[in-house]
PDB file with SEQRES, HELIX, SHEET and CRYST1 records, atoms N, CA, C and O in Angstrom:
SEQRES   1 A   65  UNK UNK UNK UNK UNK UNK UNK UNK UNK UNK UNK UNK UNK          
SEQRES   2 A   65  UNK UNK UNK UNK UNK UNK UNK UNK UNK UNK UNK UNK UNK          
SEQRES   3 A   65  UNK UNK UNK UNK UNK UNK UNK UNK UNK UNK UNK UNK UNK          
SEQRES   4 A   65  UNK UNK UNK UNK UNK UNK UNK UNK UNK UNK UNK UNK UNK          
SEQRES   5 A   65  UNK UNK UNK UNK UNK UNK UNK UNK UNK UNK UNK UNK UNK          
HELIX    1 AA1 UNK A   19  UNK A   34  1                                  16    
SHEET    1 AA1 3 UNK A   2  UNK A   7  0                                        
SHEET    2 AA1 3 UNK A  38  UNK A  47  1                                        
SHEET    3 AA1 3 UNK A  52  UNK A  58 -1                                        
SHEET    1 AA2 2 UNK A  14  UNK A  16  0                                        
SHEET    2 AA2 2 UNK A  60  UNK A  62  1                                        
CRYST1    1.000    1.000    1.000  90.00  90.00  90.00 P 1           1          
ATOM      1  N   UNK A   1      -5.812  13.069   6.922  1.00  0.00           N  
ATOM      2  CA  UNK A   1      -6.398  11.816   6.497  1.00  0.00           C  
ATOM      3  C   UNK A   1      -5.277  10.921   5.976  1.00  0.00           C  
ATOM      4  O   UNK A   1      -4.308  11.400   5.387  1.00  0.00           O  
ATOM      5  N   UNK A   2      -5.419   9.636   6.197  1.00  0.00           N  
ATOM      6  CA  UNK A   2      -4.395   8.675   5.788  1.00  0.00           C  
ATOM      7  C   UNK A   2      -5.029   7.476   5.096  1.00  0.00           C  
ATOM      8  O   UNK A   2      -6.181   7.123   5.348  1.00  0.00           O  
ATOM      9  N   UNK A   3      -4.248   6.865   4.221  1.00  0.00           N  
ATOM     10  CA  UNK A   3      -4.614   5.611   3.572  1.00  0.00           C  
ATOM     11  C   UNK A   3      -3.504   4.620   3.866  1.00  0.00           C  
ATOM     12  O   UNK A   3      -2.331   4.915   3.636  1.00  0.00           O  
ATOM     13  N   UNK A   4      -3.862   3.454   4.370  1.00  0.00           N  
ATOM     14  CA  UNK A   4      -2.872   2.444   4.744  1.00  0.00           C  
ATOM     15  C   UNK A   4      -3.103   1.188   3.916  1.00  0.00           C  
ATOM     16  O   UNK A   4      -4.210   0.653   3.871  1.00  0.00           O  
ATOM     17  N   UNK A   5      -2.035   0.722   3.257  1.00  0.00           N  
ATOM     18  CA  UNK A   5      -2.065  -0.543   2.527  1.00  0.00           C  
ATOM     19  C   UNK A   5      -1.416  -1.604   3.402  1.00  0.00           C  
ATOM     20  O   UNK A   5      -0.331  -1.389   3.944  1.00  0.00           O  
ATOM     21  N   UNK A   6      -2.075  -2.744   3.541  1.00  0.00           N  
ATOM     22  CA  UNK A   6      -1.539  -3.884   4.285  1.00  0.00           C  
ATOM     23  C   UNK A   6      -1.191  -4.957   3.264  1.00  0.00           C  
ATOM     24  O   UNK A   6      -2.072  -5.504   2.601  1.00  0.00           O  
ATOM     25  N   UNK A   7       0.093  -5.255   3.141  1.00  0.00           N  
ATOM     26  CA  UNK A   7       0.590  -6.215   2.153  1.00  0.00           C  
ATOM     27  C   UNK A   7       0.816  -7.548   2.860  1.00  0.00           C  
ATOM     28  O   UNK A   7       1.568  -7.632   3.831  1.00  0.00           O  
ATOM     29  N   UNK A   8       0.154  -8.586   2.357  1.00  0.00           N  
ATOM     30  CA  UNK A   8       0.213  -9.891   3.013  1.00  0.00           C  
ATOM     31  C   UNK A   8       1.186 -10.830   2.318  1.00  0.00           C  
ATOM     32  O   UNK A   8       0.911 -12.021   2.174  1.00  0.00           O  
ATOM     33  N   UNK A   9       2.314 -10.301   1.890  1.00  0.00           N  
ATOM     34  CA  UNK A   9       3.400 -11.131   1.370  1.00  0.00           C  
ATOM     35  C   UNK A   9       4.706 -10.498   1.816  1.00  0.00           C  
ATOM     36  O   UNK A   9       4.912  -9.295   1.656  1.00  0.00           O  
ATOM     37  N   UNK A  10       5.568 -11.303   2.366  1.00  0.00           N  
ATOM     38  CA  UNK A  10       6.752 -10.790   3.026  1.00  0.00           C  
ATOM     39  C   UNK A  10       7.855 -10.363   2.064  1.00  0.00           C  
ATOM     40  O   UNK A  10       8.809  -9.711   2.490  1.00  0.00           O  
ATOM     41  N   UNK A  11       7.758 -10.707   0.781  1.00  0.00           N  
ATOM     42  CA  UNK A  11       8.816 -10.369  -0.166  1.00  0.00           C  
ATOM     43  C   UNK A  11       8.585  -9.030  -0.876  1.00  0.00           C  
ATOM     44  O   UNK A  11       9.391  -8.648  -1.724  1.00  0.00           O  
ATOM     45  N   UNK A  12       7.524  -8.322  -0.556  1.00  0.00           N  
ATOM     46  CA  UNK A  12       7.246  -7.034  -1.194  1.00  0.00           C  
ATOM     47  C   UNK A  12       8.242  -5.987  -0.696  1.00  0.00           C  
ATOM     48  O   UNK A  12       8.584  -5.954   0.486  1.00  0.00           O  
ATOM     49  N   UNK A  13       8.705  -5.129  -1.618  1.00  0.00           N  
ATOM     50  CA  UNK A  13       9.602  -4.054  -1.209  1.00  0.00           C  
ATOM     51  C   UNK A  13       9.117  -2.680  -1.647  1.00  0.00           C  
ATOM     52  O   UNK A  13       9.726  -1.669  -1.296  1.00  0.00           O  
ATOM     53  N   UNK A  14       8.029  -2.632  -2.408  1.00  0.00           N  
ATOM     54  CA  UNK A  14       7.435  -1.371  -2.847  1.00  0.00           C  
ATOM     55  C   UNK A  14       5.999  -1.658  -3.279  1.00  0.00           C  
ATOM     56  O   UNK A  14       5.676  -2.772  -3.691  1.00  0.00           O  
ATOM     57  N   UNK A  15       5.148  -0.652  -3.183  1.00  0.00           N  
ATOM     58  CA  UNK A  15       3.788  -0.790  -3.704  1.00  0.00           C  
ATOM     59  C   UNK A  15       3.556   0.369  -4.659  1.00  0.00           C  
ATOM     60  O   UNK A  15       3.935   1.506  -4.377  1.00  0.00           O  
ATOM     61  N   UNK A  16       2.931   0.070  -5.791  1.00  0.00           N  
ATOM     62  CA  UNK A  16       2.613   1.103  -6.762  1.00  0.00           C  
ATOM     63  C   UNK A  16       1.335   0.704  -7.495  1.00  0.00           C  
ATOM     64  O   UNK A  16       1.050  -0.484  -7.646  1.00  0.00           O  
ATOM     65  N   UNK A  17       0.567   1.689  -7.950  1.00  0.00           N  
ATOM     66  CA  UNK A  17      -0.634   1.358  -8.716  1.00  0.00           C  
ATOM     67  C   UNK A  17      -0.243   0.746 -10.062  1.00  0.00           C  
ATOM     68  O   UNK A  17       0.769   1.118 -10.657  1.00  0.00           O  
ATOM     69  N   UNK A  18      -1.048  -0.181 -10.523  1.00  0.00           N  
ATOM     70  CA  UNK A  18      -0.828  -0.813 -11.831  1.00  0.00           C  
ATOM     71  C   UNK A  18      -1.670  -0.067 -12.859  1.00  0.00           C  
ATOM     72  O   UNK A  18      -2.818  -0.424 -13.122  1.00  0.00           O  
ATOM     73  N   UNK A  19      -1.081   0.970 -13.431  1.00  0.00           N  
ATOM     74  CA  UNK A  19      -1.821   1.803 -14.385  1.00  0.00           C  
ATOM     75  C   UNK A  19      -2.228   1.040 -15.645  1.00  0.00           C  
ATOM     76  O   UNK A  19      -3.204   1.406 -16.301  1.00  0.00           O  
ATOM     77  N   UNK A  20      -1.507   0.007 -15.981  1.00  0.00           N  
ATOM     78  CA  UNK A  20      -1.847  -0.773 -17.175  1.00  0.00           C  
ATOM     79  C   UNK A  20      -3.202  -1.467 -17.018  1.00  0.00           C  
ATOM     80  O   UNK A  20      -3.963  -1.579 -17.980  1.00  0.00           O  
ATOM     81  N   UNK A  21      -3.496  -1.927 -15.809  1.00  0.00           N  
ATOM     82  CA  UNK A  21      -4.750  -2.650 -15.601  1.00  0.00           C  
ATOM     83  C   UNK A  21      -5.850  -1.806 -14.959  1.00  0.00           C  
ATOM     84  O   UNK A  21      -7.033  -2.118 -15.094  1.00  0.00           O  
ATOM     85  N   UNK A  22      -5.453  -0.716 -14.248  1.00  0.00           N  
ATOM     86  CA  UNK A  22      -6.468   0.128 -13.596  1.00  0.00           C  
ATOM     87  C   UNK A  22      -5.953   1.562 -13.477  1.00  0.00           C  
ATOM     88  O   UNK A  22      -5.602   2.026 -12.392  1.00  0.00           O  
ATOM     89  N   UNK A  23      -5.916   2.243 -14.605  1.00  0.00           N  
ATOM     90  CA  UNK A  23      -5.427   3.621 -14.663  1.00  0.00           C  
ATOM     91  C   UNK A  23      -6.253   4.552 -13.776  1.00  0.00           C  
ATOM     92  O   UNK A  23      -5.714   5.490 -13.188  1.00  0.00           O  
ATOM     93  N   UNK A  24      -7.554   4.297 -13.679  1.00  0.00           N  
ATOM     94  CA  UNK A  24      -8.434   5.136 -12.868  1.00  0.00           C  
ATOM     95  C   UNK A  24      -8.024   5.104 -11.390  1.00  0.00           C  
ATOM     96  O   UNK A  24      -8.011   6.143 -10.729  1.00  0.00           O  
ATOM     97  N   UNK A  25      -7.690   3.917 -10.872  1.00  0.00           N  
ATOM     98  CA  UNK A  25      -7.232   3.820  -9.487  1.00  0.00           C  
ATOM     99  C   UNK A  25      -5.924   4.573  -9.296  1.00  0.00           C  
ATOM    100  O   UNK A  25      -5.759   5.299  -8.317  1.00  0.00           O  
ATOM    101  N   UNK A  26      -4.999   4.402 -10.224  1.00  0.00           N  
ATOM    102  CA  UNK A  26      -3.725   5.105 -10.133  1.00  0.00           C  
ATOM    103  C   UNK A  26      -3.915   6.614 -10.103  1.00  0.00           C  
ATOM    104  O   UNK A  26      -3.285   7.307  -9.303  1.00  0.00           O  
ATOM    105  N   UNK A  27      -4.771   7.119 -10.964  1.00  0.00           N  
ATOM    106  CA  UNK A  27      -5.046   8.556 -10.990  1.00  0.00           C  
ATOM    107  C   UNK A  27      -5.706   9.021  -9.694  1.00  0.00           C  
ATOM    108  O   UNK A  27      -5.363  10.079  -9.166  1.00  0.00           O  
ATOM    109  N   UNK A  28      -6.641   8.240  -9.189  1.00  0.00           N  
ATOM    110  CA  UNK A  28      -7.320   8.602  -7.938  1.00  0.00           C  
ATOM    111  C   UNK A  28      -6.327   8.624  -6.776  1.00  0.00           C  
ATOM    112  O   UNK A  28      -6.406   9.493  -5.907  1.00  0.00           O  
ATOM    113  N   UNK A  29      -5.404   7.681  -6.758  1.00  0.00           N  
ATOM    114  CA  UNK A  29      -4.402   7.629  -5.690  1.00  0.00           C  
ATOM    115  C   UNK A  29      -3.472   8.844  -5.771  1.00  0.00           C  
ATOM    116  O   UNK A  29      -3.145   9.449  -4.750  1.00  0.00           O  
ATOM    117  N   UNK A  30      -3.054   9.192  -6.971  1.00  0.00           N  
ATOM    118  CA  UNK A  30      -2.208  10.379  -7.147  1.00  0.00           C  
ATOM    119  C   UNK A  30      -2.955  11.655  -6.752  1.00  0.00           C  
ATOM    120  O   UNK A  30      -2.383  12.543  -6.119  1.00  0.00           O  
ATOM    121  N   UNK A  31      -4.211  11.741  -7.122  1.00  0.00           N  
ATOM    122  CA  UNK A  31      -5.017  12.908  -6.750  1.00  0.00           C  
ATOM    123  C   UNK A  31      -5.185  13.005  -5.239  1.00  0.00           C  
ATOM    124  O   UNK A  31      -5.141  14.099  -4.676  1.00  0.00           O  
ATOM    125  N   UNK A  32      -5.375  11.870  -4.586  1.00  0.00           N  
ATOM    126  CA  UNK A  32      -5.507  11.863  -3.125  1.00  0.00           C  
ATOM    127  C   UNK A  32      -4.214  12.365  -2.483  1.00  0.00           C  
ATOM    128  O   UNK A  32      -4.253  13.167  -1.550  1.00  0.00           O  
ATOM    129  N   UNK A  33      -3.079  11.895  -2.979  1.00  0.00           N  
ATOM    130  CA  UNK A  33      -1.786  12.329  -2.441  1.00  0.00           C  
ATOM    131  C   UNK A  33      -1.624  13.840  -2.618  1.00  0.00           C  
ATOM    132  O   UNK A  33      -1.213  14.538  -1.691  1.00  0.00           O  
ATOM    133  N   UNK A  34      -1.947  14.335  -3.802  1.00  0.00           N  
ATOM    134  CA  UNK A  34      -1.840  15.769  -4.075  1.00  0.00           C  
ATOM    135  C   UNK A  34      -2.779  16.584  -3.182  1.00  0.00           C  
ATOM    136  O   UNK A  34      -2.492  17.741  -2.872  1.00  0.00           O  
ATOM    137  N   UNK A  35      -3.896  15.986  -2.769  1.00  0.00           N  
ATOM    138  CA  UNK A  35      -4.869  16.666  -1.909  1.00  0.00           C  
ATOM    139  C   UNK A  35      -4.476  16.602  -0.431  1.00  0.00           C  
ATOM    140  O   UNK A  35      -5.171  17.152   0.423  1.00  0.00           O  
ATOM    141  N   UNK A  36      -3.361  15.929  -0.135  1.00  0.00           N  
ATOM    142  CA  UNK A  36      -2.885  15.904   1.238  1.00  0.00           C  
ATOM    143  C   UNK A  36      -3.093  14.607   1.989  1.00  0.00           C  
ATOM    144  O   UNK A  36      -2.802  14.543   3.183  1.00  0.00           O  
ATOM    145  N   UNK A  37      -3.584  13.576   1.334  1.00  0.00           N  
ATOM    146  CA  UNK A  37      -3.763  12.282   2.000  1.00  0.00           C  
ATOM    147  C   UNK A  37      -2.385  11.638   2.187  1.00  0.00           C  
ATOM    148  O   UNK A  37      -1.612  11.537   1.234  1.00  0.00           O  
ATOM    149  N   UNK A  38      -2.084  11.209   3.398  1.00  0.00           N  
ATOM    150  CA  UNK A  38      -0.833  10.503   3.683  1.00  0.00           C  
ATOM    151  C   UNK A  38      -0.985   9.039   3.284  1.00  0.00           C  
ATOM    152  O   UNK A  38      -1.983   8.398   3.616  1.00  0.00           O  
ATOM    153  N   UNK A  39       0.010   8.513   2.569  1.00  0.00           N  
ATOM    154  CA  UNK A  39      -0.027   7.129   2.100  1.00  0.00           C  
ATOM    155  C   UNK A  39       1.017   6.312   2.856  1.00  0.00           C  
ATOM    156  O   UNK A  39       2.191   6.681   2.910  1.00  0.00           O  
ATOM    157  N   UNK A  40       0.580   5.212   3.432  1.00  0.00           N  
ATOM    158  CA  UNK A  40       1.456   4.309   4.167  1.00  0.00           C  
ATOM    159  C   UNK A  40       1.248   2.894   3.646  1.00  0.00           C  
ATOM    160  O   UNK A  40       0.155   2.537   3.208  1.00  0.00           O  
ATOM    161  N   UNK A  41       2.304   2.097   3.699  1.00  0.00           N  
ATOM    162  CA  UNK A  41       2.216   0.712   3.266  1.00  0.00           C  
ATOM    163  C   UNK A  41       3.093  -0.134   4.172  1.00  0.00           C  
ATOM    164  O   UNK A  41       4.239   0.217   4.453  1.00  0.00           O  
ATOM    165  N   UNK A  42       2.542  -1.253   4.626  1.00  0.00           N  
ATOM    166  CA  UNK A  42       3.255  -2.126   5.549  1.00  0.00           C  
ATOM    167  C   UNK A  42       3.189  -3.574   5.088  1.00  0.00           C  
ATOM    168  O   UNK A  42       2.134  -4.082   4.708  1.00  0.00           O  
ATOM    169  N   UNK A  43       4.348  -4.223   5.134  1.00  0.00           N  
ATOM    170  CA  UNK A  43       4.423  -5.662   4.900  1.00  0.00           C  
ATOM    171  C   UNK A  43       4.080  -6.330   6.222  1.00  0.00           C  
ATOM    172  O   UNK A  43       4.637  -5.990   7.265  1.00  0.00           O  
ATOM    173  N   UNK A  44       3.167  -7.273   6.167  1.00  0.00           N  
ATOM    174  CA  UNK A  44       2.688  -7.926   7.388  1.00  0.00           C  
ATOM    175  C   UNK A  44       2.710  -9.438   7.247  1.00  0.00           C  
ATOM    176  O   UNK A  44       2.679  -9.983   6.144  1.00  0.00           O  
ATOM    177  N   UNK A  45       2.761 -10.083   8.368  1.00  0.00           N  
ATOM    178  CA  UNK A  45       2.605 -11.539   8.431  1.00  0.00           C  
ATOM    179  C   UNK A  45       1.294 -11.806   9.147  1.00  0.00           C  
ATOM    180  O   UNK A  45       1.050 -11.305  10.245  1.00  0.00           O  
ATOM    181  N   UNK A  46       0.464 -12.596   8.509  1.00  0.00           N  
ATOM    182  CA  UNK A  46      -0.836 -12.937   9.080  1.00  0.00           C  
ATOM    183  C   UNK A  46      -0.704 -14.283   9.797  1.00  0.00           C  
ATOM    184  O   UNK A  46      -0.283 -15.276   9.203  1.00  0.00           O  
ATOM    185  N   UNK A  47      -1.066 -14.300  11.068  1.00  0.00           N  
ATOM    186  CA  UNK A  47      -1.077 -15.519  11.859  1.00  0.00           C  
ATOM    187  C   UNK A  47      -2.536 -15.892  12.094  1.00  0.00           C  
ATOM    188  O   UNK A  47      -3.196 -15.348  12.979  1.00  0.00           O  
ATOM    189  N   UNK A  48      -3.020 -16.818  11.296  1.00  0.00           N  
ATOM    190  CA  UNK A  48      -4.433 -17.189  11.340  1.00  0.00           C  
ATOM    191  C   UNK A  48      -4.791 -17.829  12.677  1.00  0.00           C  
ATOM    192  O   UNK A  48      -5.846 -17.544  13.244  1.00  0.00           O  
ATOM    193  N   UNK A  49      -3.917 -18.691  13.176  1.00  0.00           N  
ATOM    194  CA  UNK A  49      -4.207 -19.366  14.441  1.00  0.00           C  
ATOM    195  C   UNK A  49      -4.326 -18.383  15.601  1.00  0.00           C  
ATOM    196  O   UNK A  49      -5.209 -18.529  16.447  1.00  0.00           O  
ATOM    197  N   UNK A  50      -3.459 -17.398  15.647  1.00  0.00           N  
ATOM    198  CA  UNK A  50      -3.484 -16.400  16.720  1.00  0.00           C  
ATOM    199  C   UNK A  50      -4.419 -15.238  16.407  1.00  0.00           C  
ATOM    200  O   UNK A  50      -4.649 -14.370  17.249  1.00  0.00           O  
ATOM    201  N   UNK A  51      -4.961 -15.230  15.174  1.00  0.00           N  
ATOM    202  CA  UNK A  51      -5.817 -14.124  14.721  1.00  0.00           C  
ATOM    203  C   UNK A  51      -5.106 -12.787  14.890  1.00  0.00           C  
ATOM    204  O   UNK A  51      -5.642 -11.839  15.464  1.00  0.00           O  
ATOM    205  N   UNK A  52      -3.872 -12.744  14.369  1.00  0.00           N  
ATOM    206  CA  UNK A  52      -3.060 -11.544  14.478  1.00  0.00           C  
ATOM    207  C   UNK A  52      -2.486 -11.160  13.115  1.00  0.00           C  
ATOM    208  O   UNK A  52      -2.241 -12.006  12.255  1.00  0.00           O  
ATOM    209  N   UNK A  53      -2.284  -9.864  12.954  1.00  0.00           N  
ATOM    210  CA  UNK A  53      -1.527  -9.344  11.826  1.00  0.00           C  
ATOM    211  C   UNK A  53      -0.322  -8.631  12.429  1.00  0.00           C  
ATOM    212  O   UNK A  53      -0.471  -7.652  13.160  1.00  0.00           O  
ATOM    213  N   UNK A  54       0.862  -9.127  12.120  1.00  0.00           N  
ATOM    214  CA  UNK A  54       2.089  -8.566  12.673  1.00  0.00           C  
ATOM    215  C   UNK A  54       2.812  -7.755  11.606  1.00  0.00           C  
ATOM    216  O   UNK A  54       3.147  -8.276  10.543  1.00  0.00           O  
ATOM    217  N   UNK A  55       3.050  -6.485  11.892  1.00  0.00           N  
ATOM    218  CA  UNK A  55       3.771  -5.625  10.963  1.00  0.00           C  
ATOM    219  C   UNK A  55       5.240  -6.007  10.979  1.00  0.00           C  
ATOM    220  O   UNK A  55       5.866  -6.077  12.036  1.00  0.00           O  
ATOM    221  N   UNK A  56       5.788  -6.256   9.783  1.00  0.00           N  
ATOM    222  CA  UNK A  56       7.205  -6.594   9.653  1.00  0.00           C  
ATOM    223  C   UNK A  56       8.016  -5.332   9.375  1.00  0.00           C  
ATOM    224  O   UNK A  56       9.036  -5.081  10.017  1.00  0.00           O  
ATOM    225  N   UNK A  57       7.540  -4.527   8.387  1.00  0.00           N  
ATOM    226  CA  UNK A  57       8.251  -3.298   8.048  1.00  0.00           C  
ATOM    227  C   UNK A  57       7.383  -2.429   7.140  1.00  0.00           C  
ATOM    228  O   UNK A  57       6.457  -2.920   6.494  1.00  0.00           O  
ATOM    229  N   UNK A  58       7.685  -1.174   7.101  1.00  0.00           N  
ATOM    230  CA  UNK A  58       7.046  -0.276   6.167  1.00  0.00           C  
ATOM    231  C   UNK A  58       7.765  -0.312   4.827  1.00  0.00           C  
ATOM    232  O   UNK A  58       8.977  -0.524   4.776  1.00  0.00           O  
ATOM    233  N   UNK A  59       7.028  -0.106   3.749  1.00  0.00           N  
ATOM    234  CA  UNK A  59       7.626  -0.023   2.422  1.00  0.00           C  
ATOM    235  C   UNK A  59       7.072   1.217   1.722  1.00  0.00           C  
ATOM    236  O   UNK A  59       5.992   1.687   2.079  1.00  0.00           O  
ATOM    237  N   UNK A  60       7.789   1.756   0.733  1.00  0.00           N  
ATOM    238  CA  UNK A  60       7.331   2.977   0.097  1.00  0.00           C  
ATOM    239  C   UNK A  60       6.144   2.750  -0.853  1.00  0.00           C  
ATOM    240  O   UNK A  60       5.988   1.687  -1.453  1.00  0.00           O  
ATOM    241  N   UNK A  61       5.322   3.791  -0.958  1.00  0.00           N  
ATOM    242  CA  UNK A  61       4.264   3.842  -1.966  1.00  0.00           C  
ATOM    243  C   UNK A  61       4.815   4.709  -3.089  1.00  0.00           C  
ATOM    244  O   UNK A  61       5.080   5.893  -2.880  1.00  0.00           O  
ATOM    245  N   UNK A  62       4.991   4.137  -4.280  1.00  0.00           N  
ATOM    246  CA  UNK A  62       5.583   4.830  -5.422  1.00  0.00           C  
ATOM    247  C   UNK A  62       4.478   5.164  -6.403  1.00  0.00           C  
ATOM    248  O   UNK A  62       3.727   4.286  -6.826  1.00  0.00           O  
ATOM    249  N   UNK A  63       4.379   6.441  -6.766  1.00  0.00           N  
ATOM    250  CA  UNK A  63       3.292   6.889  -7.629  1.00  0.00           C  
ATOM    251  C   UNK A  63       3.739   7.284  -9.029  1.00  0.00           C  
ATOM    252  O   UNK A  63       2.945   7.826  -9.798  1.00  0.00           O  
ATOM    253  N   UNK A  64       4.998   7.020  -9.371  1.00  0.00           N  
ATOM    254  CA  UNK A  64       5.483   7.332 -10.721  1.00  0.00           C  
ATOM    255  C   UNK A  64       4.742   6.514 -11.761  1.00  0.00           C  
ATOM    256  O   UNK A  64       4.316   5.390 -11.495  1.00  0.00           O  
ATOM    257  N   UNK A  65       4.593   7.082 -12.941  1.00  0.00           N  
ATOM    258  CA  UNK A  65       3.955   6.334 -14.045  1.00  0.00           C  
ATOM    259  C   UNK A  65       4.947   5.445 -14.728  1.00  0.00           C  
ATOM    260  O   UNK A  65       4.595   4.743 -15.676  1.00  0.00           O  
TER     261      UNK A  65                                                      
END                                                                             
């Protein structure tokens, strides 16, 4: 099983849960990883006129507190 994050801003270089504002989500994400869920994150450019999402690059999912 996999979880994919699509980041719609080109300046992102890492994604991590914001435990300060949503500790429950951060814990659930860490538990999912420990249970074997693969985590992927991609920076994308959205082209509304072409109705396309173009992957620019993958970025790491960081789960440290």
